[in-house]
C-alpha positions as CSV (number, residue, x, y, z in Angstrom):
1,X,0.4,0.0,0.0
2,X,1.8,3.4,-0.8
3,X,2.5,5.9,1.4
4,X,0.4,8.9,1.3
5,X,2.3,12.7,1.0
6,X,0.8,15.9,1.3
7,X,1.6,17.1,-2.3
8,X,0.1,16.2,-5.8
9,X,1.2,14.1,-8.2
10,X,0.8,17.1,-10.5
11,X,2.4,19.8,-8.4
12,X,5.3,17.2,-8.0
13,X,5.1,16.5,-12.0
14,X,5.4,20.7,-11.7
15,X,7.8,21.0,-9.4
16,X,10.5,19.1,-11.8
17,X,9.6,20.7,-14.8
18,X,10.5,24.0,-13.0
19,X,13.5,22.7,-11.7
20,X,14.8,20.9,-15.0
21,X,13.2,22.2,-17.9
22,X,14.6,19.9,-20.3
23,X,13.4,16.6,-18.1
24,X,11.3,13.5,-19.5
25,X,8.3,12.0,-19.0
26,X,10.0,9.0,-17.7
27,X,12.9,11.1,-15.6
28,X,10.0,12.4,-14.2
29,X,7.6,9.3,-13.8
30,X,10.9,7.7,-12.6
31,X,11.7,10.4,-10.4
32,X,7.8,10.7,-8.4
33,X,7.5,6.5,-8.4
34,X,4.4,6.5,-10.7
35,X,3.6,5.6,-14.4
36,X,5.1,7.1,-17.5
37,X,1.5,7.2,-18.8
38,X,0.2,8.9,-16.0
39,X,2.9,11.9,-16.2
40,X,2.3,12.3,-19.8
41,X,-1.2,12.9,-18.6
42,X,-0.8,15.2,-16.2
43,X,1.5,17.1,-18.3
44,X,-1.2,17.2,-20.8
45,X,-3.6,18.6,-18.8
46,X,-0.8,21.2,-17.2
47,X,-0.3,22.2,-21.1
48,X,-4.4,22.4,-21.3
49,X,-5.2,24.3,-17.9
50,X,-1.8,26.7,-19.4
51,X,0.4,26.2,-16.6
52,X,3.3,24.7,-19.0
53,X,3.9,24.7,-22.6
54,X,6.3,22.8,-24.7
55,X,8.8,23.2,-27.3
56,X,10.4,21.1,-29.4
57,X,13.8,21.5,-29.7
58,X,15.7,18.6,-32.1
59,X,14.1,15.0,-30.5
60,X,13.7,16.6,-27.4
61,X,11.2,19.3,-25.6
62,X,11.6,22.0,-23.8
63,X,8.7,23.1,-21.1
64,X,7.7,26.3,-19.9
65,X,6.2,27.1,-16.9
66,X,3.5,30.3,-16.4
67,X,3.8,30.8,-12.7
68,X,0.9,33.6,-12.0
69,X,-1.8,31.4,-12.5
70,X,-3.8,31.1,-9.5
71,X,-3.9,27.3,-7.8
72,X,-6.8,25.0,-8.6
73,X,-8.2,24.4,-5.2
74,X,-11.3,27.6,-4.4
75,X,-10.2,28.5,-1.4
76,X,-6.2,28.9,-2.7
77,X,-7.2,30.7,-5.7
78,X,-6.0,34.0,-4.0
79,X,-2.4,33.1,-4.5
80,X,0.0,31.9,-7.4
81,X,1.5,28.4,-9.2
82,X,4.6,30.2,-8.5
83,X,4.4,30.7,-4.8
84,X,4.0,27.0,-4.0
85,X,6.5,26.3,-6.5
86,X,8.8,28.5,-4.1
87,X,7.7,26.6,-1.0
88,X,9.1,23.4,-2.7
89,X,12.7,25.1,-3.7
90,X,12.3,26.5,-7.1
91,X,13.8,29.5,-7.8
92,X,11.7,32.7,-9.9
93,X,13.4,34.1,-11.9
94,X,13.4,37.9,-11.5
95,X,11.3,40.4,-13.7
96,X,14.0,43.3,-15.6
97,X,13.0,46.0,-14.9
98,X,12.5,48.9,-18.2
99,X,15.9,50.7,-16.9
100,X,17.5,47.5,-16.5
101,X,16.9,46.4,-20.5
102,X,17.3,50.2,-21.3
103,X,20.8,49.6,-19.7
104,X,21.5,46.0,-21.9
105,X,20.3,48.5,-24.8
106,X,22.9,50.7,-24.7
107,X,25.3,48.2,-23.9
């Protein structure tokens, strides 16, 4: 009998994608301990709802996530998925300011 966990498989897959954008479904499934088919289904659901996008790079896929979307639980919708991922160890990229972008253009 599998032991219970605090974080859903969807959150674990999303966390792996956030930390390793070029991870394969097979690698993710082995890390989490679920089937590759289940992992692919989760990735497809995350993509359908806009949490991740896929871009093919040669024979591999690179994932990109949208950390600004709200969590799906009704009582958590005022929190974004990026905040959850930060708790799980993900480092949010800092957005560049317009001043910083202008400085790069003049260099």
